[in-house]
N, C-alpha and C positions, 0 to 999 in steps of 0.2 A: 329128902324125906320119901317115904313110900305111901302112895295112895292107892288103896284098896277099894274097887268098885263093886256094888252088889245089885242084884236083882235086875230091874228093867233098865237101870242106869247103864249096865254094860252094852245094851243096845244103842244107847246115844253115843257112848264113848268108843265102843268097839272093842275094848279090852276090859279085862278085870282087875288089872293093876298097871300103875305107872310109877317110875322113879323120877321125882322132880327136884329141882332146887327149891328149898324151902322158902316160900315168900314170908314176909314179916308176920303176917297174922290170917286169920281164916277169911276175913272180908275180901283181902288181895288174892287168896287162893280161888274163892268163888267167882271174883272178877276175871281171873286169868282163865279159869275153866270155861265161863261162859264165853268168852271171846274166842276160845278154841273150839267148843262145842256148843254152837248157839241152841241146840236142842234142850239144853238144860233149863232154858228161860221157862219152858212149860212144865218142868218137873219139880215136884214136890220131895225135897230130901233132908237128910239130917246128915250131921258130921259127928264123928268121935274122934278124939286124939288120944292116942296110946290107949285105947278100949273104953274111954270116958266120954260119954255124951256130951257136948257143947251146944249151947244156944246162942250165946253172946258171942262177939268177936274176941278171939283168943290168940295170943302170940304163939308163933311156930317157930321151930328151930330144926337143924339138920339132925336126922337120926329119928324124927318123930314119924309114927304110923297113923296116917288119917284114913278114916274109912268114910266112904261116901255111900249112904245108905237110903233107899226109897223110903217114903212115909209108911209108917205100918198101918195097917187096917186090922180090926180084929173084932171080936164080938163075946 
C-alpha cells in the first residue's frame, strides 16, 4: 500500500510518501507508524483510504492508497 503524508506530518516522518506492506487495518497502521515515528504521538491527524475519510478502524489491503493528513483548522 502507498501512504501519502501531508502538511506538518512530513516534518515528523521526513518524507511525503512511503510504500508499506499493508497491515490488516488502520489501527495496526497507526500503531506501526507510532513505533517508527514517536513524534506522531503529539500530532492530531486523520486518515483517508482511497480518498475516503475514515474515523473508525477499517480494513486495509494491498493496493490501497492511504493519506495521513493533519487536523484541519478553519474559520
